[in-house]
C-alpha positions as CSV (number, residue, x, y, z in Angstrom):
1,X,-0.1,-0.1,0.3
2,X,2.9,2.4,0.4
3,X,3.0,2.7,-3.5
4,X,-0.3,3.9,-3.7
5,X,0.2,6.8,-1.3
6,X,2.3,9.1,-3.2
7,X,-0.8,9.4,-5.9
8,X,-3.3,10.0,-3.6
9,X,-1.6,13.0,-2.0
10,X,-1.2,14.4,-5.7
11,X,-4.8,14.9,-5.1
12,X,-6.1,15.3,-1.8
13,X,-5.6,19.0,-2.0
14,X,-8.6,20.4,-3.8
15,X,-10.8,18.2,-0.9
16,X,-8.0,19.6,2.1
17,X,-9.0,23.1,1.3
18,X,-12.6,22.8,0.8
19,X,-13.0,21.1,4.5
20,X,-10.6,24.0,5.4
21,X,-12.8,26.1,4.2
22,X,-16.0,25.1,5.5
23,X,-14.4,24.5,8.9
24,X,-12.6,27.6,9.7
25,X,-14.6,31.2,9.9
26,X,-14.6,33.4,7.4
27,X,-12.5,36.6,7.5
28,X,-13.5,39.8,6.5
29,X,-11.2,39.4,3.0
30,X,-12.3,36.0,2.3
31,X,-15.7,37.6,1.6
32,X,-14.6,39.6,-0.7
33,X,-12.7,37.1,-2.9
34,X,-15.1,35.1,-2.5
35,X,-17.7,38.0,-3.4
36,X,-15.6,38.7,-6.5
37,X,-15.2,34.6,-7.3
38,X,-19.3,34.9,-7.0
39,X,-19.3,37.9,-9.8
40,X,-16.4,35.8,-11.7
41,X,-19.0,32.9,-11.5
42,X,-22.5,34.8,-12.6
43,X,-20.2,35.5,-15.8
44,X,-18.7,32.4,-16.5
45,X,-20.1,31.3,-19.5
46,X,-21.4,27.1,-20.4
47,X,-18.6,26.7,-23.1
48,X,-15.8,27.4,-20.4
49,X,-17.6,25.1,-17.4
50,X,-17.5,22.4,-20.6
51,X,-13.4,23.5,-21.2
52,X,-12.5,22.4,-17.5
53,X,-14.8,19.6,-16.8
54,X,-13.0,18.1,-20.2
55,X,-9.9,18.9,-18.4
56,X,-11.1,17.5,-15.2
57,X,-11.8,13.9,-17.4
58,X,-8.0,14.0,-19.0
59,X,-6.6,14.3,-15.1
60,X,-8.7,11.2,-13.6
61,X,-7.7,8.8,-17.1
62,X,-3.5,10.3,-16.6
63,X,-3.7,9.3,-13.1
64,X,-5.9,6.0,-13.7
65,X,-2.7,5.1,-16.3
66,X,0.0,5.9,-13.8
67,X,-1.9,3.8,-11.0
68,X,-1.4,0.9,-13.8
69,X,1.4,1.3,-14.4
70,X,2.7,1.4,-10.7
71,X,0.7,-2.0,-10.5
72,X,2.4,-3.8,-13.4
73,X,5.6,-2.7,-12.2
74,X,6.0,-3.0,-8.8
75,X,9.2,-4.8,-7.4
76,X,10.7,-1.2,-10.0
77,X,8.7,0.6,-8.0
78,X,9.7,-0.8,-5.0
79,X,13.8,0.3,-5.5
80,X,13.2,3.1,-6.7
81,X,11.1,4.3,-3.8
82,X,14.3,3.3,-1.8
83,X,16.1,5.5,-3.3
84,X,17.1,9.0,-1.7
85,X,14.8,12.3,-1.3
86,X,16.5,14.0,-4.0
87,X,15.9,11.3,-6.4
88,X,12.4,10.7,-5.7
89,X,11.3,13.9,-6.1
90,X,13.8,14.2,-9.5
91,X,11.5,11.2,-10.6
92,X,7.7,12.9,-9.6
93,X,8.8,16.4,-10.9
94,X,9.8,14.5,-14.2
95,X,6.3,12.5,-14.3
96,X,5.3,16.2,-14.0
97,X,5.9,17.9,-16.7
98,X,6.0,14.9,-19.4
99,X,2.0,15.0,-17.7
100,X,1.3,18.5,-18.5
101,X,2.8,18.1,-21.7
102,X,0.6,15.5,-22.7
103,X,-2.6,17.2,-21.4
104,X,-1.3,20.6,-23.0
105,X,-1.3,18.5,-26.4
106,X,-4.6,16.6,-25.8
107,X,-5.9,19.9,-24.9
108,X,-4.7,21.5,-28.7
109,X,-6.5,18.6,-30.2
110,X,-9.4,19.0,-28.3
111,X,-12.8,20.9,-29.8
112,X,-12.8,25.0,-29.4
113,X,-16.1,24.5,-27.1
114,X,-16.2,28.2,-26.2
115,X,-18.7,29.5,-28.5
116,X,-22.5,27.5,-28.1
117,X,-23.7,26.6,-31.9
118,X,-27.5,26.7,-32.5
119,X,-28.1,25.5,-35.8
120,X,-30.5,27.4,-37.8
121,X,-34.3,26.1,-38.4
122,X,-34.5,24.0,-41.8
123,X,-38.9,23.7,-41.8
124,X,-40.8,21.7,-40.5
125,X,-45.0,20.3,-39.0
126,X,-46.8,19.6,-35.9
127,X,-48.9,16.7,-35.5
128,X,-52.7,17.6,-34.8
129,X,-53.0,14.5,-33.2
130,X,-50.4,15.4,-29.9
131,X,-48.8,18.6,-30.0
132,X,-45.4,17.5,-31.7
133,X,-43.0,18.7,-33.7
134,X,-41.7,17.4,-36.2
135,X,-38.1,19.4,-37.6
136,X,-35.7,18.9,-40.2
137,X,-33.5,16.1,-39.7
138,X,-30.1,18.6,-39.6
139,X,-32.3,20.6,-37.0
140,X,-33.8,17.8,-34.7
141,X,-29.9,16.1,-34.0
142,X,-27.6,17.4,-31.1
143,X,-24.5,19.2,-31.9
144,X,-20.9,18.3,-29.9
145,X,-21.6,20.7,-27.6
146,X,-25.3,19.8,-26.4
147,X,-24.0,16.4,-25.9
148,X,-21.1,16.8,-23.6
149,X,-23.1,18.9,-21.8
150,X,-25.9,16.0,-21.8
151,X,-23.2,14.0,-20.3
152,X,-21.3,16.4,-17.9
153,X,-21.0,15.1,-14.3
154,X,-22.4,17.4,-11.7
155,X,-19.9,20.0,-10.6
156,X,-18.8,21.2,-7.7
157,X,-17.5,24.2,-6.2
158,X,-15.6,25.4,-2.5
159,X,-18.1,28.6,-3.0
160,X,-21.4,26.3,-3.2
161,X,-20.2,24.9,-0.4
162,X,-19.7,27.6,1.8
163,X,-22.3,28.3,4.4
164,X,-23.1,31.9,5.3
165,X,-25.0,33.3,8.6
166,X,-27.1,35.8,8.8
167,X,-28.7,37.5,12.5
168,X,-31.7,38.4,11.9
169,X,-34.3,40.5,14.9
170,X,-37.3,39.2,15.6
171,X,-39.9,42.0,17.8
172,X,-43.5,40.8,19.4
173,X,-46.3,42.8,19.2
174,X,-46.7,43.3,23.6
175,X,-43.8,44.1,25.9
176,X,-44.5,41.6,28.9
177,X,-42.9,41.4,32.0
178,X,-43.7,40.0,35.1
179,X,-42.9,42.0,38.8
180,X,-43.3,41.0,42.0
181,X,-42.9,42.9,45.0
182,X,-39.8,42.6,46.6
183,X,-37.1,44.4,49.7
184,X,-36.3,47.7,47.5
185,X,-38.8,47.4,44.2
186,X,-42.7,48.4,45.3
187,X,-45.7,47.3,43.4
188,X,-48.6,48.6,43.7
189,X,-51.3,46.0,44.0
190,X,-54.6,48.3,43.5
191,X,-55.3,46.8,40.2
192,X,-54.7,43.5,40.4
193,X,-57.3,41.0,41.0
194,X,-57.7,37.1,41.6
195,X,-58.5,34.8,39.0
196,X,-59.8,31.2,40.5
197,X,-60.6,28.7,38.6
198,X,-63.5,27.8,36.4
199,X,-66.0,24.2,36.7
200,X,-63.7,21.4,35.1
201,X,-65.2,21.2,31.6
202,X,-64.6,17.8,30.2
203,X,-63.9,16.3,26.4
204,X,-68.1,15.5,26.3
205,X,-68.9,18.9,27.3
206,X,-66.8,20.9,25.0
207,X,-68.0,18.8,22.4
208,X,-71.2,19.2,22.9
209,X,-70.6,22.7,22.8
210,X,-69.5,22.5,20.0
211,X,-72.2,20.8,18.6
212,X,-74.5,23.7,20.3
213,X,-72.6,26.6,19.1
214,X,-72.5,24.9,15.3
215,X,-76.2,24.5,15.3
216,X,-76.9,28.3,16.6
217,X,-74.5,29.4,12.9
218,X,-76.4,26.4,10.8
219,X,-79.7,27.7,11.9
220,X,-78.3,31.7,10.9
221,X,-77.1,30.3,7.8
222,X,-79.7,28.3,6.9
223,X,-82.0,31.7,7.8
224,X,-80.0,33.5,5.8
225,X,-80.5,30.8,2.6
226,X,-83.9,30.9,3.1
227,X,-84.3,34.6,2.6
228,X,-82.8,34.7,-0.3
229,X,-84.6,31.8,-1.1
230,X,-87.9,33.4,-0.5
231,X,-86.6,36.5,-2.2
232,X,-85.8,34.6,-5.5
233,X,-89.1,33.1,-5.9
234,X,-91.1,36.1,-4.9
235,X,-89.2,37.9,-7.5
236,X,-90.1,35.3,-9.9
237,X,-93.4,35.6,-9.3
238,X,-94.1,39.0,-9.3
239,X,-92.3,38.3,-13.0
240,X,-94.8,35.3,-13.4
241,X,-97.8,37.6,-12.4
242,X,-96.8,40.7,-14.6
243,X,-96.2,38.3,-17.8
244,X,-99.0,37.1,-17.4
245,X,-100.8,40.2,-16.6
246,X,-99.0,41.5,-19.7
247,X,-99.9,38.3,-21.6
248,X,-103.4,38.5,-20.8
249,X,-103.4,42.8,-21.3
250,X,-102.3,41.6,-24.9
251,X,-104.9,38.7,-25.1
252,X,-108.0,41.6,-23.8
253,X,-106.4,43.7,-27.1
254,X,-106.5,41.9,-29.2
255,X,-110.1,40.1,-28.9
256,X,-111.2,44.0,-29.0
257,X,-109.1,44.8,-32.0
258,X,-110.7,41.5,-33.6
259,X,-114.4,43.0,-32.3
260,X,-114.4,46.1,-33.6
261,X,-113.3,44.7,-36.6
262,X,-115.4,42.9,-36.7
263,X,-118.5,45.0,-36.0
264,X,-116.1,47.5,-38.6
265,X,-116.4,44.7,-40.9
266,X,-119.9,44.6,-40.6
267,X,-120.9,48.2,-40.3
268,X,-118.7,49.8,-43.5
269,X,-117.8,45.9,-45.1
270,X,-115.1,46.9,-47.6
271,X,-113.4,43.9,-48.8
272,X,-114.8,40.4,-50.2
273,X,-114.0,38.8,-47.5
274,X,-116.0,40.9,-45.2
275,X,-119.3,40.7,-47.6
276,X,-118.7,36.8,-47.5
277,X,-119.1,37.7,-42.9
278,X,-122.6,39.4,-43.7
279,X,-123.8,36.7,-46.3
280,X,-122.6,34.0,-44.0
281,X,-124.4,35.5,-41.1
282,X,-128.2,36.1,-43.3
283,X,-127.5,32.5,-44.3
284,X,-127.0,31.8,-40.7
285,X,-130.3,33.9,-40.1
286,X,-132.6,32.4,-42.7
287,X,-131.8,28.8,-41.5
288,X,-132.9,30.0,-37.5
289,X,-136.0,31.4,-38.6
290,X,-137.3,28.6,-41.1
291,X,-136.4,25.7,-38.3
292,X,-138.2,28.5,-36.3
293,X,-141.8,28.6,-38.7
294,X,-140.7,24.5,-38.9
295,X,-141.1,24.5,-35.5
296,X,-143.7,26.5,-34.8
297,X,-146.6,24.5,-35.4
298,X,-148.3,26.5,-38.1
299,X,-150.7,25.1,-40.9
300,X,-149.7,24.4,-44.2
301,X,-151.3,28.3,-45.1
302,X,-149.6,30.2,-42.0
303,X,-146.4,28.8,-42.6
304,X,-146.1,29.2,-46.8
305,X,-146.8,32.7,-45.3
306,X,-144.2,33.1,-42.8
307,X,-142.0,31.6,-45.1
308,X,-143.0,34.1,-48.1
309,X,-142.5,36.8,-45.3
310,X,-138.8,35.6,-44.0
311,X,-137.7,35.7,-48.3
312,X,-139.3,39.2,-49.1
313,X,-137.0,40.3,-45.5
314,X,-134.1,38.1,-46.8
315,X,-134.2,40.0,-50.2
316,X,-134.8,44.0,-48.8
317,X,-131.3,43.0,-46.5
318,X,-129.8,41.3,-49.6
319,X,-130.1,44.6,-51.3
320,X,-128.9,46.6,-48.3
321,X,-126.5,44.6,-48.6
322,X,-126.0,45.1,-52.6
323,X,-126.2,48.8,-51.7
324,X,-123.3,48.4,-49.5
325,X,-121.4,46.4,-51.8
326,X,-122.1,49.3,-54.9
327,X,-120.2,52.0,-52.3
328,X,-117.5,49.7,-50.7
329,X,-117.1,49.3,-55.1
330,X,-116.7,52.9,-55.7
331,X,-114.6,54.2,-52.4
332,X,-111.9,51.1,-53.8
333,X,-111.3,52.1,-57.5
334,X,-110.8,55.9,-56.1
335,X,-108.3,54.6,-53.5
336,X,-106.8,52.1,-56.3
337,X,-106.6,54.7,-58.7
338,X,-104.5,57.1,-56.1
339,X,-102.5,54.1,-55.8
340,X,-101.4,53.5,-58.8
341,X,-100.5,56.6,-59.9
342,X,-98.5,57.5,-56.3
343,X,-96.8,54.1,-57.9
344,X,-96.7,55.6,-61.6
345,X,-94.8,59.1,-59.9
346,X,-92.9,57.5,-57.3
347,X,-89.4,58.1,-57.8
348,X,-86.8,55.5,-58.5
349,X,-84.9,54.2,-55.5
350,X,-82.0,51.8,-55.5
351,X,-81.0,50.7,-51.9
352,X,-77.2,52.0,-50.8
353,X,-74.8,49.6,-49.6
354,X,-73.7,51.2,-46.7
355,X,-77.3,50.1,-45.4
356,X,-78.3,54.3,-44.9
357,X,-81.0,55.8,-46.8
358,X,-82.0,54.6,-50.8
359,X,-81.4,56.8,-53.4
360,X,-83.9,58.3,-55.0
361,X,-83.9,59.3,-59.1
362,X,-86.0,61.4,-61.0
363,X,-86.4,59.7,-64.5
364,X,-88.3,62.1,-66.9
365,X,-91.6,58.8,-67.3
366,X,-91.4,59.4,-63.2
367,X,-91.5,63.1,-63.8
368,X,-94.9,63.1,-66.6
369,X,-96.9,61.0,-64.7
370,X,-96.5,63.3,-61.3
371,X,-97.8,65.9,-63.9
372,X,-100.6,64.3,-65.0
373,X,-100.9,62.4,-62.2
374,X,-101.4,66.8,-60.4
375,X,-103.8,66.6,-63.2
376,X,-105.8,64.6,-62.6
377,X,-106.3,65.5,-59.1
378,X,-107.3,68.8,-60.0
379,X,-109.9,67.6,-62.5
380,X,-111.6,65.9,-59.5
381,X,-111.7,69.1,-57.2
382,X,-115.3,70.1,-56.1
383,X,-115.8,73.9,-54.7
384,X,-113.9,75.4,-57.5
385,X,-114.3,78.9,-59.0
386,X,-115.9,79.1,-62.6
387,X,-111.7,80.8,-63.8
388,X,-109.9,78.2,-61.5
389,X,-111.6,75.3,-63.4
390,X,-111.8,77.0,-67.0
391,X,-107.8,77.4,-66.3
392,X,-107.9,73.7,-65.2
393,X,-109.8,73.0,-68.4
394,X,-107.5,74.8,-70.3
395,X,-104.2,73.2,-69.1
396,X,-105.2,69.7,-69.8
397,X,-106.7,70.3,-73.5
398,X,-103.2,71.7,-74.0
399,X,-101.8,68.3,-72.3
400,X,-103.8,66.2,-74.8
401,X,-104.0,67.4,-77.5
402,X,-99.9,67.0,-78.0
403,X,-101.6,63.2,-79.9
404,X,-104.0,63.1,-82.2
405,X,-106.5,59.8,-81.9
406,X,-109.9,58.9,-81.6
407,X,-109.2,59.5,-77.3
408,X,-107.4,62.6,-77.5
409,X,-110.0,64.4,-79.6
410,X,-113.2,63.2,-77.9
411,X,-111.3,64.0,-74.8
412,X,-111.4,67.9,-76.4
413,X,-114.8,68.2,-77.6
414,X,-115.8,67.4,-73.8
415,X,-113.9,70.0,-72.5
416,X,-115.0,72.5,-75.2
417,X,-118.3,71.4,-74.2
418,X,-117.5,72.3,-70.4
419,X,-116.8,75.4,-71.3
420,X,-119.4,76.5,-73.4
421,X,-122.4,75.7,-70.6
422,X,-119.8,77.1,-67.6
423,X,-119.8,80.6,-70.6
424,X,-123.4,80.0,-70.4
425,X,-124.3,79.5,-66.7
426,X,-125.3,76.3,-66.0
427,X,-124.9,75.4,-62.3
428,X,-122.2,72.4,-61.1
429,X,-124.6,70.2,-60.4
430,X,-126.2,69.7,-63.6
431,X,-122.3,69.5,-65.3
432,X,-121.4,66.0,-62.8
433,X,-121.8,63.5,-65.8
434,X,-120.1,65.6,-68.0
435,X,-117.1,65.7,-65.5
436,X,-117.1,62.4,-64.4
437,X,-116.8,61.2,-68.3
438,X,-114.1,63.6,-68.8
439,X,-112.3,62.5,-66.0
440,X,-112.4,59.3,-66.9
441,X,-111.5,59.3,-70.5
442,X,-108.3,61.3,-68.6
443,X,-107.7,58.4,-66.7
444,X,-107.7,56.1,-69.7
445,X,-105.6,58.5,-71.0
446,X,-103.0,58.5,-68.2
447,X,-102.7,55.1,-68.2
448,X,-102.2,54.4,-71.6
449,X,-98.6,53.9,-72.3
450,X,-98.4,55.1,-75.6
451,X,-99.0,58.4,-73.6
452,X,-97.3,57.9,-70.1
453,X,-94.4,55.1,-70.9
454,X,-94.7,54.5,-67.0
455,X,-97.6,52.6,-67.5
456,X,-96.4,50.1,-69.0
457,X,-94.9,49.0,-66.1
458,X,-98.0,48.8,-64.1
459,X,-100.8,46.4,-67.2
460,X,-101.3,42.9,-66.3
461,X,-101.1,42.9,-70.6
462,X,-98.2,45.3,-72.0
463,X,-98.9,42.5,-75.4
464,X,-102.7,42.0,-74.7
465,X,-103.0,41.9,-79.1
466,X,-99.9,40.0,-80.0
467,X,-100.4,36.1,-78.5
468,X,-96.7,35.6,-79.3
469,X,-95.3,38.1,-76.5
470,X,-97.4,36.8,-73.9
471,X,-95.3,35.5,-70.9
472,X,-98.5,35.4,-68.5
473,X,-100.4,31.8,-68.8
474,X,-104.1,32.5,-69.7
475,X,-106.5,30.4,-68.7
476,X,-110.4,30.3,-69.4
477,X,-113.5,31.1,-67.1
478,X,-116.4,28.8,-67.5
479,X,-118.5,30.8,-65.4
480,X,-117.9,34.7,-67.3
481,X,-116.1,33.3,-70.3
482,X,-113.0,35.3,-70.2
483,X,-109.2,34.5,-70.1
484,X,-107.8,35.5,-67.4
485,X,-104.4,34.7,-65.7
486,X,-104.4,31.7,-63.6
487,X,-104.1,34.4,-60.7
488,X,-107.5,34.8,-60.9
489,X,-108.2,31.4,-60.3
490,X,-108.8,29.5,-56.6
491,X,-106.6,26.4,-56.7
492,X,-107.3,23.8,-54.4
493,X,-105.1,20.3,-53.7
494,X,-107.8,18.1,-54.9
495,X,-109.3,19.7,-58.8
496,X,-108.5,18.1,-61.7
497,X,-109.0,21.9,-64.0
498,X,-109.3,25.2,-63.0
499,X,-113.2,25.5,-63.1
500,X,-114.7,29.3,-62.8
501,X,-112.6,32.1,-61.8
502,X,-112.4,34.7,-57.9
503,X,-115.7,36.9,-59.2
504,X,-118.0,33.6,-60.0
505,X,-117.1,31.2,-57.3
506,X,-117.6,34.3,-54.8
507,X,-121.3,35.0,-56.4
508,X,-122.4,30.9,-56.5
509,X,-121.1,30.8,-52.9
510,X,-123.3,34.2,-52.4
511,X,-126.1,32.5,-54.4
512,X,-125.5,28.9,-53.3
513,X,-124.0,27.8,-49.8
514,X,-122.7,31.6,-49.1
515,X,-119.4,29.7,-46.5
516,X,-117.3,31.8,-45.1
517,X,-113.6,30.6,-45.2
518,X,-112.0,33.8,-43.9
519,X,-111.2,31.9,-40.8
520,X,-109.6,29.2,-42.0
521,X,-107.5,32.0,-44.5
522,X,-106.9,33.0,-41.0
523,X,-106.0,30.1,-39.2
524,X,-103.5,29.0,-43.1
525,X,-101.4,32.2,-42.4
526,X,-101.0,31.3,-38.6
527,X,-99.5,28.3,-39.0
528,X,-97.0,29.3,-42.1
529,X,-96.2,32.5,-39.5
530,X,-95.6,30.0,-36.7
531,X,-93.9,27.2,-39.2
532,X,-91.7,29.6,-40.3
533,X,-90.6,30.4,-36.8
534,X,-90.5,27.3,-35.6
535,X,-88.2,26.2,-38.8
536,X,-84.6,27.9,-37.4
537,X,-84.9,26.9,-34.2
538,X,-85.7,22.8,-34.6
539,X,-83.6,22.9,-37.6
540,X,-85.4,22.4,-40.2
541,X,-83.4,22.6,-43.4
542,X,-86.2,22.4,-46.5
543,X,-87.1,25.3,-48.1
544,X,-90.1,27.2,-46.0
545,X,-91.4,28.3,-49.8
546,X,-92.1,24.9,-50.6
547,X,-93.2,22.2,-48.2
548,X,-97.0,21.2,-47.8
549,X,-98.3,23.9,-45.7
550,X,-97.6,25.7,-48.8
551,X,-99.2,24.1,-51.1
552,X,-102.8,24.2,-48.9
553,X,-105.3,26.6,-50.1
554,X,-108.8,27.7,-47.9
555,X,-110.8,25.3,-49.1
556,X,-108.2,22.6,-47.8
557,X,-108.0,24.0,-44.3
558,X,-111.5,23.9,-44.1
559,X,-111.6,20.3,-45.0
560,X,-108.9,19.4,-42.9
561,X,-110.9,21.6,-39.7
562,X,-114.4,20.8,-40.5
563,X,-113.9,17.0,-42.2
564,X,-111.4,15.4,-40.2
565,X,-110.8,17.7,-37.0
566,X,-114.6,18.2,-36.3
567,X,-114.1,21.8,-36.3
568,X,-113.5,21.8,-32.9
569,X,-110.4,20.6,-30.6
570,X,-109.1,17.4,-29.8
571,X,-109.0,17.7,-25.9
572,X,-111.8,20.1,-24.7
573,X,-114.3,20.1,-27.8
574,X,-114.2,24.1,-27.6
575,X,-115.0,25.1,-31.2
576,X,-114.8,28.8,-31.4
577,X,-112.2,29.1,-34.5
578,X,-110.8,32.4,-32.9
579,X,-109.3,29.8,-30.3
580,X,-107.9,27.2,-32.3
581,X,-104.7,26.9,-33.9
582,X,-102.6,24.1,-35.9
583,X,-99.5,23.0,-34.6
584,X,-97.3,20.5,-34.1
585,X,-97.8,16.8,-33.1
586,X,-94.5,15.3,-34.1
587,X,-92.1,18.4,-32.8
588,X,-89.0,17.1,-35.2
589,X,-91.0,17.0,-38.2
590,X,-92.5,20.0,-40.1
591,X,-96.5,20.5,-40.0
592,X,-98.4,18.7,-42.9
593,X,-102.3,17.1,-42.9
594,X,-100.8,14.3,-41.7
595,X,-98.4,15.9,-39.0
596,X,-100.8,18.6,-37.0
597,X,-103.1,18.8,-33.8
598,X,-105.8,21.9,-34.2
599,X,-105.9,22.4,-30.1
600,X,-106.7,25.5,-28.6
601,X,-104.1,28.4,-27.5
602,X,-103.6,27.4,-24.0
603,X,-103.4,23.7,-25.1
604,X,-101.3,24.0,-27.5
605,X,-98.4,26.3,-26.0
606,X,-99.1,22.8,-22.9
607,X,-98.4,20.2,-26.0
608,X,-95.5,22.6,-27.4
609,X,-93.7,21.8,-24.5
610,X,-93.8,18.3,-23.8
611,X,-93.8,15.2,-25.3
612,X,-96.6,13.8,-26.8
613,X,-96.3,10.3,-25.9
614,X,-96.0,11.2,-22.5
615,X,-98.3,13.6,-22.4
616,X,-101.4,11.4,-23.5
617,X,-103.1,8.3,-23.0
618,X,-102.6,5.8,-26.1
619,X,-106.2,5.9,-26.8
620,X,-105.8,9.1,-27.2
621,X,-102.5,8.8,-29.0
622,X,-104.6,6.2,-31.4
623,X,-107.3,8.7,-32.5
624,X,-105.0,11.1,-34.0
625,X,-103.0,8.2,-35.5
626,X,-106.2,7.5,-37.8
627,X,-106.5,11.6,-38.3
628,X,-103.6,11.8,-39.2
629,X,-103.4,8.4,-41.8
630,X,-107.0,9.5,-42.7
631,X,-105.6,13.5,-43.9
632,X,-102.9,11.4,-46.0
633,X,-105.4,9.7,-47.9
634,X,-107.2,12.7,-48.8
635,X,-104.5,15.2,-49.5
636,X,-102.0,12.3,-51.4
637,X,-104.4,12.7,-54.4
638,X,-103.2,16.3,-55.4
639,X,-100.3,14.8,-57.9
640,X,-97.3,17.9,-56.1
641,X,-97.8,16.6,-52.9
642,X,-97.7,13.3,-54.5
643,X,-94.1,13.7,-55.1
644,X,-93.3,15.8,-52.3
645,X,-94.4,13.2,-49.8
646,X,-91.4,10.7,-52.7
647,X,-89.3,13.2,-52.0
648,X,-88.6,14.2,-48.2
649,X,-90.6,11.2,-46.3
650,X,-90.5,7.6,-46.1
651,X,-92.2,5.0,-44.2
652,X,-90.5,3.1,-41.3
653,X,-91.2,-0.5,-40.4
654,X,-94.5,0.3,-38.5
655,X,-95.9,2.4,-41.7
656,X,-95.4,5.8,-40.3
657,X,-94.5,9.2,-42.2
658,X,-90.5,9.4,-42.0
659,X,-88.8,12.9,-42.6
660,X,-85.5,11.4,-44.8
661,X,-82.1,12.6,-43.9
662,X,-80.5,16.0,-46.0
663,X,-77.4,14.9,-47.2
């Protein structure tokens, strides 16, 4: 073991220095040196640390080689150790000098690691599954510096093992002391008081007290929660009551509006629907009076006389209705003329991209139409003086004389005749017929495209005499024997050909059945409006302009409500048509004759909020299914409805209609 001692002494100074630095107290100069060395270490680069570690590894390898050589040549080394100290020291110095030379040569061949090399980015991609980044192969391979840094051993330094002590003072919140009386120190006992021990408090009593206090706290907390809950419930109740009151107010307002509209339509009818309501009421009155007379027990002559009297009363009422119709037609005609003239004279409008007001432009045609509109209104103004009337007639005459035709010559002749009669002093009442004739002829002049180019836009048949230029289809009416466009005919899902036009159908209804389809039209419009609102909410992707409800007409609604649903609610049997609505049976499918149910408004709200399979009984559901099958059998006769069914519906294994999935 004596041969290992010199080699061990060569490697010990570093550890001895570290131990001395730890055990010995640190002097002020040592602290300064330590701070300077610490600053130097902080600014030392990573490359210098790697070079130091490489040098130390070379030292270790060199020492291991010396140890191996010493073990192989033990006898020779023993002899060398027995020589004089001078010879041994010379050998050691020679060996150290030779090792330093070899280390310098090895460090010269060692790569320069003083500069940290980072490879540049050459592209790559990131995986969407796990988020890993894959770069170029050149960028992914590590550099020589990175490999050395990964394989380097932990580094220990004297400064990292040095302990620095710091003294800190802590001051308590309150200074406290105890002083008793003694010789030379008097302490007053004025404020002293005696402390007596309280009754012994066991652990069981302690936990009972804790439970009691916790119970009290829980009571107050639950009280607070209960107060908050009551306030929230009261607020929800108030909001619900306000909503119900507002809803009831809206319902009453709509009911009053409907009642006023109905009264106004009965007292001052203006449209065909209003007159249908009057004739329908007249028919109900006639049927009731006829039943009363037949059930009164009169003799045959008396019964016939009563029926004749009833017929006379009916004829009088029909005459009154006809007079109201004539007045309404005249008023509607004046309104339609004024509306038409306003449309002709209105400027052209184009929307702006930024959403501001539209751009209005007056063209020569609109300016011409506006001048003719003012002349027409001036001709119909009453209570004018003679001079003012003559000026208006003269202005109209010069406007018409610009064109030479039969119509303009007739207008000029009538204007000259009125001017002659006015100059002779005839009163205005005797000239009403002549002025009416002039007004009608001038209106015909205004509506002629040759004299007013803007009128060509608002004509039903611009090229009426040229059939090869006609774009709109024309059909023959069997009632009035006229050729009319398809918009003048009522359509139905079961009709196979166009029969009578709308005026002929209305006249036939008034003469025979006197039915009122206004309630069915309102119900159909409400169904379409509700369906348009439900489609975006329920995700129905089909086109709203082409569905089962869009193909139905008022006559179809009459058959659906009267024949299939018996004109009453399915639940409460309510028969008030103003309170009935048609809604979806299955919320996932669009409304159709085979997927609907007739309910009141309150029942419909509850039906829309719940699943019908859970809300109704099996017998009720079976009855509804039967009505759906009857509706499907009736409305599938229309070719368009049949194509719609084949395109959008299919039957499941139970024979029920199911909407096809949209691809």
